[in-house]
C-alpha positions in Angstrom: -32.4 191.5 -88.6 -32.5 190.0 -85.1 -30.1 191.1 -82.4 -28.1 187.8 -82.4 -27.7 188.2 -86.2 -26.3 191.7 -85.7 -23.9 190.4 -83.1 -22.5 187.7 -85.4 -22.2 190.2 -88.3 -20.3 192.8 -86.2 -18.4 190.5 -83.8 -15.0 191.5 -84.9 -15.8 195.2 -84.4 -16.8 194.8 -80.7 -14.5 195.9 -77.9 -14.2 194.1 -74.6 -16.8 196.5 -73.1 -19.2 195.7 -75.9 -18.7 192.0 -75.3 -19.5 192.5 -71.6 -22.8 194.2 -72.5 -23.7 191.4 -74.9 -22.9 188.7 -72.4 -25.3 190.3 -70.0 -28.1 190.8 -72.6 -27.7 187.2 -73.8 -28.0 185.8 -70.3 -30.8 188.2 -69.1 -33.0 188.8 -72.1 -36.1 189.8 -70.2 -34.4 192.0 -67.7 -32.3 193.7 -70.3 -35.4 194.4 -72.5 -37.0 196.2 -69.6 -34.0 198.1 -68.2 -33.3 201.7 -68.7 -30.0 202.7 -70.3 -28.6 203.6 -66.8 -29.8 200.3 -65.3 -28.2 198.3 -68.2 -24.9 200.2 -67.9 -24.8 199.6 -64.2 -25.5 195.9 -64.6 -22.7 195.6 -67.1 -20.3 197.8 -65.1 -19.9 200.2 -68.1 -20.9 203.8 -68.8 -24.2 204.8 -70.5 -22.1 206.1 -73.4 -20.7 202.6 -73.9 -24.2 201.2 -74.2 -25.0 203.8 -76.8 -21.9 203.1 -78.8 -22.6 199.3 -78.5 -26.1 199.9 -80.0 -24.7 202.0 -82.8 -22.0 199.5 -83.7 -24.9 197.0 -84.3 -26.5 199.4 -86.7 -29.1 201.0 -84.4 -29.7 204.7 -84.1 -29.3 204.4 -80.4 -30.3 202.5 -77.2 -34.0 203.2 -77.7 -34.2 201.4 -81.1 -32.1 198.5 -79.7 -34.4 198.2 -76.7 -37.5 198.1 -78.9 -36.0 195.2 -80.8 -35.1 193.4 -77.6 -38.7 193.8 -76.3 -40.2 192.6 -79.5 -38.0 189.5 -79.5 -38.7 188.8 -75.9 -42.5 188.9 -76.5 -42.2 186.7 -79.6 -40.3 184.0 -77.8 -42.8 183.7 -74.9 -44.7 180.4 -75.3 -47.4 179.0 -73.0 -45.8 176.4 -70.7 -48.9 174.9 -69.2 -50.1 173.1 -72.3 -47.5 171.3 -74.4 -49.8 171.1 -77.5 -50.5 174.8 -77.3 -46.8 175.5 -76.9 -46.0 173.3 -79.9 -48.6 175.0 -82.0 -47.4 178.4 -80.9 -43.8 177.4 -81.7 -44.8 176.3 -85.2 -46.7 179.5 -85.9 -43.9 181.8 -84.6 -41.3 179.8 -86.6 -42.9 180.1 -90.0 -43.8 183.7 -89.5 -40.2 184.6 -88.5 -38.7 182.5 -91.3 -41.0 184.2 -93.9 -39.8 187.6 -92.8 -36.1 186.8 -93.4 -34.1 188.1 -96.4 -32.6 185.1 -98.4 -31.0 187.2 -101.1 -27.4 186.8 -99.9 -27.7 183.1 -99.5 -29.4 182.7 -102.8 -26.7 184.8 -104.6 -23.9 182.7 -103.1 -25.3 179.4 -104.2 -26.4 180.7 -107.6 -22.9 182.1 -108.4 -20.8 179.3 -106.9 -18.8 177.2 -109.3 -18.9 174.3 -106.9 -20.9 173.8 -103.7 -19.6 171.7 -100.8 -21.4 170.9 -97.6 -20.4 169.6 -94.2 -22.8 168.5 -91.4 -21.5 168.1 -87.8 -24.0 165.5 -86.6 -26.9 163.1 -87.3 -29.7 165.7 -87.4 -27.5 168.1 -89.3 -26.8 165.3 -91.9 -30.5 164.9 -92.5 -30.8 168.6 -93.0 -28.0 168.5 -95.5 -29.5 165.6 -97.4 -32.8 167.5 -97.8 -30.9 170.6 -99.0 -29.1 168.4 -101.6 -32.5 167.0 -102.7 -34.1 170.4 -103.2 -31.3 172.1 -105.2 -30.6 169.2 -107.5 -33.8 170.1 -109.3 -31.9 173.3 -110.4 -28.8 171.4 -111.4 -27.0 172.5 -108.3 -25.1 169.6 -107.1 -23.9 169.8 -103.5 -20.9 167.7 -102.7 -20.9 166.2 -99.2 -17.7 166.3 -97.2 -17.5 163.4 -94.8 -14.6 164.3 -92.6 -11.3 166.1 -92.0 -9.2 164.3 -94.6 -11.8 164.8 -97.3 -12.1 168.5 -96.3 -8.4 169.1 -96.6 -8.3 167.3 -99.9 -11.0 169.6 -101.4 -9.5 172.6 -99.6 -6.3 172.5 -101.5 -8.1 173.4 -104.8 -10.9 175.6 -103.3 -11.1 179.2 -104.2 -13.4 182.3 -104.1 -15.7 181.0 -106.7 -16.6 178.0 -104.6 -19.1 177.8 -101.7 -18.9 175.8 -98.5 -22.1 175.2 -96.5 -21.9 174.2 -92.8 -24.8 172.8 -90.9 -24.2 172.9 -87.2 -26.6 173.1 -84.3 -24.4 175.1 -82.0 -21.9 176.6 -84.4 -19.2 175.9 -81.8 -18.0 172.5 -83.0 -14.2 172.5 -82.9 -14.1 170.9 -86.4 -16.4 173.3 -88.2 -14.7 176.3 -86.6 -11.3 174.9 -87.7 -12.6 174.5 -91.3 -14.2 177.9 -91.4 -11.0 179.6 -90.2 -9.0 177.8 -92.9 -11.5 178.9 -95.6 -11.4 182.5 -94.3 -7.7 182.6 -95.0 -8.3 181.7 -98.7 -11.3 184.0 -99.1 -13.7 181.1 -99.8 -17.3 182.1 -99.2 -19.1 180.3 -96.3 -22.8 179.8 -95.7 -23.7 178.6 -92.2 -27.0 177.1 -90.9 -27.1 177.3 -87.1 -29.3 177.9 -84.1 -30.2 181.6 -83.5 -27.5 182.6 -81.0 -24.0 184.1 -81.0 -21.6 181.4 -82.2 -18.1 181.1 -83.6 -19.1 179.6 -87.0 -21.7 182.3 -87.8 -19.2 185.1 -87.0 -16.8 183.5 -89.5 -19.3 183.1 -92.3 -20.1 185.2 -95.3 -23.9 184.6 -94.9 -25.9 183.0 -92.1 -29.2 181.2 -92.0 -30.6 180.8 -88.5 -33.3 178.7 -86.9 -34.6 178.4 -83.3 -35.3 174.8 -82.2 -37.3 174.4 -79.0 -37.6 171.8 -76.3 -41.0 170.7 -74.9 -41.8 169.1 -71.5 -43.4 165.8 -72.6 -43.9 163.1 -70.1 -40.5 161.4 -69.5 -39.8 158.2 -71.4 -37.6 155.4 -70.2 -34.5 157.1 -71.5 -35.7 160.4 -70.0 -34.9 162.3 -73.2 -36.3 165.8 -73.7 -38.3 166.2 -77.0 -36.7 168.8 -79.2 -38.5 170.0 -82.4 -36.2 170.2 -85.4 -39.0 171.2 -87.8 -37.5 174.7 -88.1 -34.4 173.4 -90.0 -36.5 171.8 -92.7 -39.0 174.6 -92.9 -36.0 177.0 -93.3 -34.7 175.0 -96.3 -38.1 175.0 -98.1 -38.6 178.7 -97.6 -35.1 179.5 -98.7 -35.5 177.3 -101.8 -38.7 179.0 -102.8 -37.0 182.4 -102.3 -34.0 181.1 -104.4 -36.3 180.2 -107.3 -37.9 183.6 -107.2 -34.4 185.2 -107.0 -33.3 183.4 -110.2 -36.5 184.3 -112.0 -36.2 188.0 -111.2 -32.7 188.1 -112.6 -33.6 186.2 -115.8 -36.5 188.6 -116.6 
């Protein structure tokens, strides 16, 4: 499990000192991965013992194990900047390797056991991801009902219960609407599966299970609109790998 995933899973257990440590790490990944425990504590204005407790709350044995994970993630995220094609190829290679290592058991169990499955996408790209998800799972007679807006959500919400599943597709996981929906579902104990970028975000911290991706921007020559190219392949690759794992999950339980 990556560091950001651990943060989202244990967010409600973190003290203010823990959050200060995380804010520093998130904004200074390279420096934090190279720092000693005393250097990290000094940079965060906390004690060395606080750093150890922070690591343990995230499920590590201590600072050393957390630092090893930070160094590994830092080295994996480094991509050559001098050649866009090389950077793109490196990104594709790292993405599928990382997604293949993930555990999809929790997400597969949720969608398998759900009486009804609803999905909400917070934007254009997210809607395309949701449509592909609907296409894949329909082959297994899992029909995902699309929620178009607030009024439709609250109409469905009235009858929603613990045997239903809501899937939210959000790039940032910080959309005011998706966070509002997630908080309402939390109050009723309705399971939530979120698909977001790999970083600490409000939606993921409120979800039962999280699926993460890491899009990347590449410095192509500027077009007339001066838009930066951002690869979204990771979202669609995630869905295919999850679907394959879901089919294997079902087969193992039927044998």
